Biopython code that builds the backbone (N, CA, C, O; Angstrom):
import numpy as np
from Bio.PDB.StructureBuilder import StructureBuilder

atoms = [
    (1, "MET", "N", (0.833, -1.115, 0.108)),
    (1, "MET", "CA", (0.338, -0.082, -0.138)),
    (1, "MET", "C", (0.928, 1.261, -0.087)),
    (1, "MET", "O", (1.988, 1.550, 0.468)),
    (2, "LYS", "N", (0.272, 1.923, -0.614)),
    (2, "LYS", "CA", (1.091, 3.595, -0.994)),
    (2, "LYS", "C", (1.026, 4.361, 0.486)),
    (2, "LYS", "O", (0.060, 4.314, 1.248)),
    (3, "PHE", "N", (2.038, 4.940, 0.674)),
    (3, "PHE", "CA", (1.575, 6.217, 2.324)),
    (3, "PHE", "C", (0.462, 6.703, 2.280)),
    (3, "PHE", "O", (-0.292, 6.884, 3.237)),
    (4, "SER", "N", (0.316, 6.897, 1.411)),
    (4, "SER", "CA", (-1.267, 7.948, 0.936)),
    (4, "SER", "C", (-2.272, 7.393, 1.279)),
    (4, "SER", "O", (-2.975, 7.877, 2.166)),
    (5, "GLN", "N", (-2.568, 6.294, 0.686)),
    (5, "GLN", "CA", (-3.564, 5.300, 1.003)),
    (5, "GLN", "C", (-3.566, 5.045, 2.547)),
    (5, "GLN", "O", (-4.717, 5.028, 2.983)),
    (6, "ILE", "N", (-2.653, 4.852, 3.449)),
    (6, "ILE", "CA", (-2.999, 4.698, 4.528)),
    (6, "ILE", "C", (-2.875, 5.432, 5.455)),
    (6, "ILE", "O", (-2.831, 4.905, 6.566)),
    (7, "CYS", "N", (-2.761, 7.059, 5.344)),
    (7, "CYS", "CA", (-2.890, 8.156, 5.576)),
    (7, "CYS", "C", (-4.236, 8.188, 5.533)),
    (7, "CYS", "O", (-4.907, 8.259, 6.563)),
    (8, "LYS", "N", (-4.920, 8.124, 3.945)),
    (8, "LYS", "CA", (-6.448, 8.018, 4.058)),
    (8, "LYS", "C", (-7.288, 7.155, 4.974)),
    (8, "LYS", "O", (-8.161, 7.644, 5.691)),
    (9, "ILE", "N", (-6.961, 5.645, 4.931)),
    (9, "ILE", "CA", (-7.459, 4.908, 6.130)),
    (9, "ILE", "C", (-7.464, 5.214, 7.650)),
    (9, "ILE", "O", (-8.306, 4.952, 8.509)),
    (10, "ALA", "N", (-6.265, 5.851, 7.723)),
    (10, "ALA", "CA", (-5.907, 6.067, 9.041)),
    (10, "ALA", "C", (-6.515, 7.627, 9.651)),
    (10, "ALA", "O", (-6.690, 7.864, 10.847)),
    (11, "GLY", "N", (-6.759, 8.518, 8.604)),
    (11, "GLY", "CA", (-7.952, 9.545, 8.873)),
    (11, "GLY", "C", (-9.107, 9.419, 8.810)),
    (11, "GLY", "O", (-9.703, 10.434, 9.173)),
    (12, "LEU", "N", (-10.088, 8.145, 8.330)),
    (12, "LEU", "CA", (-10.885, 8.187, 8.157)),
    (12, "LEU", "C", (-11.281, 7.245, 9.351)),
    (12, "LEU", "O", (-12.400, 7.445, 9.824)),
    (13, "ILE", "N", (-10.741, 6.537, 9.743)),
    (13, "ILE", "CA", (-10.590, 5.518, 11.231)),
    (13, "ILE", "C", (-10.938, 6.776, 12.773)),
    (13, "ILE", "O", (-11.880, 6.844, 13.562)),
    (14, "SER", "N", (-9.662, 7.590, 12.621)),
    (14, "SER", "CA", (-9.499, 8.084, 13.301)),
    (14, "SER", "C", (-11.138, 9.316, 13.469)),
    (14, "SER", "O", (-11.656, 9.744, 14.501)),
    (15, "GLY", "N", (-11.556, 9.569, 11.926)),
    (15, "GLY", "CA", (-12.456, 10.058, 12.506)),
    (15, "GLY", "C", (-13.844, 9.694, 13.169)),
    (15, "GLY", "O", (-14.610, 10.307, 13.913)),
    (16, "ILE", "N", (-13.849, 8.297, 12.522)),
    (16, "ILE", "CA", (-14.916, 7.674, 12.875)),
    (16, "ILE", "C", (-14.686, 7.627, 14.527)),
    (16, "ILE", "O", (-15.607, 7.787, 15.327)),
    (17, "ILE", "N", (-13.185, 7.358, 14.931)),
    (17, "ILE", "CA", (-13.610, 7.228, 16.678)),
    (17, "ILE", "C", (-13.645, 8.606, 17.130)),
    (17, "ILE", "O", (-13.262, 8.729, 18.293)),
    (18, "ALA", "N", (-13.935, 9.500, 16.645)),
    (18, "ALA", "CA", (-14.401, 10.833, 17.310)),
    (18, "ALA", "C", (-15.508, 11.193, 17.232)),
    (18, "ALA", "O", (-16.003, 11.742, 18.216)),
    (19, "VAL", "N", (-16.163, 11.036, 16.217)),
    (19, "VAL", "CA", (-17.915, 10.837, 16.048)),
    (19, "VAL", "C", (-17.939, 9.781, 17.046)),
    (19, "VAL", "O", (-18.365, 10.344, 18.055)),
    (20, "LEU", "N", (-17.735, 8.654, 17.304)),
    (20, "LEU", "CA", (-18.019, 7.895, 18.382)),
    (20, "LEU", "C", (-18.013, 8.223, 19.814)),
    (20, "LEU", "O", (-18.890, 7.908, 20.618)),
    (21, "LEU", "N", (-16.918, 8.902, 20.063)),
    (21, "LEU", "CA", (-16.741, 9.688, 21.107)),
    (21, "LEU", "C", (-17.859, 10.645, 21.342)),
    (21, "LEU", "O", (-18.631, 10.625, 22.301)),
    (22, "MET", "N", (-17.850, 11.488, 20.346)),
    (22, "MET", "CA", (-19.070, 12.857, 21.012)),
    (22, "MET", "C", (-20.209, 12.187, 20.582)),
    (22, "MET", "O", (-21.212, 12.887, 20.444)),
    (23, "ILE", "N", (-20.300, 10.988, 20.333)),
    (23, "ILE", "CA", (-21.868, 10.466, 20.634)),
    (23, "ILE", "C", (-22.361, 10.125, 22.382)),
    (23, "ILE", "O", (-23.245, 10.445, 23.177)),
    (24, "GLY", "N", (-21.044, 9.206, 22.304)),
    (24, "GLY", "CA", (-21.010, 8.866, 23.925)),
    (24, "GLY", "C", (-21.155, 10.192, 24.798)),
    (24, "GLY", "O", (-21.859, 10.161, 25.808)),
    (25, "GLY", "N", (-20.375, 11.565, 24.345)),
    (25, "GLY", "CA", (-20.108, 12.804, 25.016)),
    (25, "GLY", "C", (-21.819, 13.044, 25.400)),
    (25, "GLY", "O", (-22.277, 12.907, 26.534)),
    (26, "LEU", "N", (-22.532, 13.386, 24.316)),
    (26, "LEU", "CA", (-23.617, 13.771, 24.325)),
    (26, "LEU", "C", (-24.795, 12.813, 24.969)),
    (26, "LEU", "O", (-25.549, 13.441, 25.713)),
    (27, "ILE", "N", (-25.089, 11.440, 24.826)),
    (27, "ILE", "CA", (-25.526, 10.536, 25.435)),
    (27, "ILE", "C", (-24.877, 10.608, 27.017)),
    (27, "ILE", "O", (-25.597, 10.100, 27.877)),
    (28, "GLY", "N", (-23.886, 11.055, 27.370)),
    (28, "GLY", "CA", (-23.931, 11.263, 28.740)),
    (28, "GLY", "C", (-24.355, 12.277, 29.383)),
    (28, "GLY", "O", (-24.817, 12.175, 30.520)),
    (29, "LEU", "N", (-24.232, 13.671, 28.581)),
    (29, "LEU", "CA", (-24.731, 14.879, 28.836)),
    (29, "LEU", "C", (-26.096, 14.701, 29.177)),
    (29, "LEU", "O", (-26.451, 15.170, 30.258)),
    (30, "PHE", "N", (-27.383, 13.801, 28.090)),
    (30, "PHE", "CA", (-28.635, 13.821, 28.351)),
    (30, "PHE", "C", (-29.045, 12.674, 29.688)),
    (30, "PHE", "O", (-30.114, 12.737, 30.294)),
    (31, "SER", "N", (-28.035, 11.721, 29.958)),
    (31, "SER", "CA", (-28.378, 10.901, 30.505)),
    (31, "SER", "C", (-27.685, 10.747, 31.765)),
    (31, "SER", "O", (-27.864, 9.696, 32.380)),
    (32, "GLY", "N", (-26.957, 11.592, 32.221)),
    (32, "GLY", "CA", (-25.945, 11.700, 33.307)),
    (32, "GLY", "C", (-24.963, 11.111, 33.636)),
    (32, "GLY", "O", (-24.267, 11.261, 34.640)),
    (33, "GLU", "N", (-24.861, 10.344, 32.711)),
    (33, "GLU", "CA", (-23.954, 9.109, 33.128)),
    (33, "GLU", "C", (-23.700, 7.850, 31.987)),
    (33, "GLU", "O", (-24.699, 7.191, 31.698)),
    (34, "PHE", "N", (-22.591, 7.545, 31.427)),
    (34, "PHE", "CA", (-22.617, 6.864, 30.374)),
    (34, "PHE", "C", (-21.271, 5.473, 30.117)),
    (34, "PHE", "O", (-20.232, 5.877, 29.596)),
    (35, "LEU", "N", (-21.312, 4.518, 30.342)),
    (35, "LEU", "CA", (-19.806, 4.010, 30.773)),
    (35, "LEU", "C", (-19.462, 4.215, 31.758)),
    (35, "LEU", "O", (-18.465, 4.937, 31.705)),
    (36, "SER", "N", (-19.799, 3.920, 32.932)),
    (36, "SER", "CA", (-19.555, 5.042, 34.649)),
    (36, "SER", "C", (-18.390, 6.115, 34.588)),
    (36, "SER", "O", (-17.339, 6.237, 35.218)),
    (37, "VAL", "N", (-19.106, 6.976, 33.392)),
    (37, "VAL", "CA", (-18.190, 8.103, 33.422)),
    (37, "VAL", "C", (-19.407, 9.245, 33.425)),
    (37, "VAL", "O", (-20.255, 9.549, 32.586)),
    (38, "ARG", "N", (-19.130, 9.680, 34.614)),
    (38, "ARG", "CA", (-20.394, 11.338, 35.061)),
    (38, "ARG", "C", (-19.905, 12.266, 34.562)),
    (38, "ARG", "O", (-20.654, 13.151, 34.148)),
    (39, "ARG", "N", (-18.208, 12.426, 34.393)),
    (39, "ARG", "CA", (-18.217, 13.661, 33.966)),
    (39, "ARG", "C", (-18.166, 13.559, 31.709)),
    (39, "ARG", "O", (-17.348, 12.936, 31.033)),
    (40, "TYR", "N", (-19.046, 14.198, 31.339)),
    (40, "TYR", "CA", (-19.394, 13.764, 29.867)),
    (40, "TYR", "C", (-18.365, 14.489, 28.969)),
    (40, "TYR", "O", (-18.030, 14.144, 27.836)),
    (41, "SER", "N", (-17.951, 15.482, 29.624)),
    (41, "SER", "CA", (-16.931, 16.417, 28.755)),
    (41, "SER", "C", (-15.598, 15.615, 28.542)),
    (41, "SER", "O", (-14.772, 15.889, 27.671)),
    (42, "ASN", "N", (-15.499, 14.661, 29.383)),
    (42, "ASN", "CA", (-14.119, 13.950, 29.075)),
    (42, "ASN", "C", (-13.874, 13.118, 27.847)),
    (42, "ASN", "O", (-12.816, 12.915, 27.250)),
    (43, "PHE", "N", (-15.320, 12.601, 27.559)),
    (43, "PHE", "CA", (-15.670, 12.214, 25.786)),
    (43, "PHE", "C", (-15.347, 13.857, 24.852)),
    (43, "PHE", "O", (-15.284, 13.521, 23.670)),
    (44, "PHE", "N", (-15.244, 14.599, 24.900)),
    (44, "PHE", "CA", (-15.332, 15.708, 24.079)),
    (44, "PHE", "C", (-13.572, 15.869, 23.963)),
    (44, "PHE", "O", (-12.876, 15.923, 22.950)),
    (45, "TRP", "N", (-13.184, 15.919, 25.388)),
    (45, "TRP", "CA", (-11.691, 16.335, 25.632)),
    (45, "TRP", "C", (-10.805, 15.279, 24.462)),
    (45, "TRP", "O", (-10.002, 15.766, 23.666)),
    (46, "PHE", "N", (-11.116, 13.745, 24.521)),
    (46, "PHE", "CA", (-10.555, 12.697, 24.003)),
    (46, "PHE", "C", (-11.009, 12.849, 22.287)),
    (46, "PHE", "O", (-10.451, 12.230, 21.381)),
    (47, "ALA", "N", (-12.016, 13.707, 22.130)),
    (47, "ALA", "CA", (-12.747, 13.270, 20.706)),
    (47, "ALA", "C", (-11.951, 14.445, 19.420)),
    (47, "ALA", "O", (-11.734, 14.428, 18.209)),
    (48, "ASN", "N", (-11.772, 15.189, 20.348)),
    (48, "ASN", "CA", (-10.602, 16.650, 19.496)),
    (48, "ASN", "C", (-9.501, 15.746, 19.712)),
    (48, "ASN", "O", (-9.384, 15.423, 18.529)),
    (49, "THR", "N", (-8.925, 15.322, 20.087)),
    (49, "THR", "CA", (-7.668, 14.769, 19.604)),
    (49, "THR", "C", (-7.514, 13.698, 18.728)),
    (49, "THR", "O", (-6.408, 13.496, 18.227)),
    (50, "PHE", "N", (-8.536, 12.930, 18.454)),
    (50, "PHE", "CA", (-8.832, 12.011, 17.760)),
    (50, "PHE", "C", (-9.449, 12.773, 16.430)),
    (50, "PHE", "O", (-9.277, 12.150, 15.382)),
    (51, "LEU", "N", (-10.106, 13.965, 16.332)),
    (51, "LEU", "CA", (-10.467, 14.587, 15.032)),
    (51, "LEU", "C", (-9.939, 15.411, 14.970)),
    (51, "LEU", "O", (-10.586, 16.140, 14.217)),
    (52, "PHE", "N", (-8.382, 16.308, 15.518)),
    (52, "PHE", "CA", (-7.146, 16.630, 14.882)),
    (52, "PHE", "C", (-6.385, 15.786, 13.914)),
    (52, "PHE", "O", (-6.104, 15.987, 12.733)),
    (53, "LEU", "N", (-6.096, 14.688, 14.795)),
    (53, "LEU", "CA", (-5.523, 13.306, 14.238)),
    (53, "LEU", "C", (-5.909, 12.587, 12.660)),
    (53, "LEU", "O", (-5.197, 12.136, 11.763)),
    (54, "GLY", "N", (-7.199, 12.715, 12.807)),
    (54, "GLY", "CA", (-8.178, 12.740, 11.203)),
    (54, "GLY", "C", (-7.728, 13.785, 10.378)),
    (54, "GLY", "O", (-7.481, 13.617, 9.184)),
    (55, "ILE", "N", (-7.608, 14.880, 10.978)),
    (55, "ILE", "CA", (-7.957, 15.816, 9.618)),
    (55, "ILE", "C", (-6.295, 15.917, 9.500)),
    (55, "ILE", "O", (-6.057, 16.077, 8.303)),
    (56, "PHE", "N", (-5.132, 15.890, 10.209)),
    (56, "PHE", "CA", (-4.345, 15.949, 9.654)),
    (56, "PHE", "C", (-3.856, 14.648, 8.580)),
    (56, "PHE", "O", (-3.161, 14.968, 7.615)),
    (57, "PHE", "N", (-4.135, 13.567, 8.720)),
    (57, "PHE", "CA", (-3.874, 12.223, 8.002)),
    (57, "PHE", "C", (-4.626, 12.677, 6.456)),
    (57, "PHE", "O", (-4.233, 12.377, 5.329)),
    (58, "LEU", "N", (-5.491, 13.266, 6.737)),
    (58, "LEU", "CA", (-6.572, 13.393, 5.087)),
    (58, "LEU", "C", (-6.120, 14.725, 5.037)),
    (58, "LEU", "O", (-6.892, 15.383, 4.339)),
    (59, "LEU", "N", (-5.211, 15.384, 5.475)),
    (59, "LEU", "CA", (-4.876, 17.019, 4.598)),
    (59, "LEU", "C", (-3.313, 16.273, 4.374)),
    (59, "LEU", "O", (-2.453, 17.044, 3.949)),
    (60, "ILE", "N", (-2.916, 14.951, 4.607)),
    (60, "ILE", "CA", (-1.278, 14.484, 3.894)),
    (60, "ILE", "C", (-2.255, 13.722, 2.600)),
    (60, "ILE", "O", (-1.863, 13.816, 1.436)),
    (61, "TRP", "N", (-3.117, 13.223, 2.825)),
    (61, "TRP", "CA", (-3.834, 12.623, 1.635)),
    (61, "TRP", "C", (-4.113, 13.112, 0.583)),
    (61, "TRP", "O", (-3.923, 12.641, -0.538)),
    (62, "LEU", "N", (-4.866, 14.682, 1.052)),
    (62, "LEU", "CA", (-5.403, 15.347, -0.010)),
    (62, "LEU", "C", (-3.818, 15.867, -0.841)),
    (62, "LEU", "O", (-3.646, 15.729, -2.052)),
    (63, "GLY", "N", (-2.971, 16.356, -0.069)),
    (63, "GLY", "CA", (-1.710, 16.998, -0.669)),
    (63, "GLY", "C", (-0.636, 15.524, -1.566)),
    (63, "GLY", "O", (0.078, 15.684, -2.555)),
    (64, "ASP", "N", (-0.748, 14.891, -1.201)),
    (64, "ASP", "CA", (-0.170, 13.601, -1.978)),
    (64, "ASP", "C", (-0.953, 13.913, -3.136)),
    (64, "ASP", "O", (-0.304, 14.307, -4.106)),
    (65, "LYS", "N", (-2.315, 13.821, -3.275)),
    (65, "LYS", "CA", (-3.046, 13.263, -4.037)),
    (65, "LYS", "C", (-3.068, 14.758, -5.112)),
    (65, "LYS", "O", (-3.571, 14.635, -6.228)),
    (66, "GLU", "N", (-2.650, 15.755, -4.797)),
    (66, "GLU", "CA", (-3.512, 17.025, -5.754)),
    (66, "GLU", "C", (-1.168, 17.012, -6.352)),
    (66, "GLU", "O", (-0.672, 17.511, -7.363)),
    (67, "LYS", "N", (-0.635, 16.452, -5.506)),
    (67, "LYS", "CA", (0.812, 16.408, -6.183)),
    (67, "LYS", "C", (1.333, 15.338, -7.294)),
    (67, "LYS", "O", (2.219, 15.544, -8.123)),
    (68, "SER", "N", (0.534, 14.080, -7.107)),
    (68, "SER", "CA", (0.692, 13.309, -8.165)),
    (68, "SER", "C", (-0.165, 13.590, -9.532)),
    (68, "SER", "O", (0.054, 13.123, -10.649)),
    (69, "ALA", "N", (-1.188, 14.473, -9.130)),
    (69, "ALA", "CA", (-1.846, 14.704, -10.315)),
    (69, "ALA", "C", (-1.751, 15.673, -11.257)),
    (69, "ALA", "O", (-2.479, 15.642, -12.249)),
]
sb = StructureBuilder()
sb.init_structure("model")
sb.init_model(0)
sb.init_chain("A")
sb.init_seg("    ")
for serial, (resi, resn, name, xyz) in enumerate(atoms, 1):
    if name == "N":
        sb.init_residue(resn, " ", resi, " ")
    sb.init_atom(name, np.array(xyz, "f"), 0.0, 1.0, " ", f" {name:<3s}", serial, name[0])
structure = sb.get_structure()
């Protein structure tokens, strides 16, 4: 596999993890507790990291796509 394809897959997986963490944070916000976590903001804290990582990987993929075209 090429490096750009690996970055694309890693970016998509990281984005999916970020979305799942944000959904978990919203469930915790409305229910009060989710997965034994009472401070729902912890989900958003970690989602931020995965979201930026996904954006970084997808920008690498787009940059390589533009360079090779």
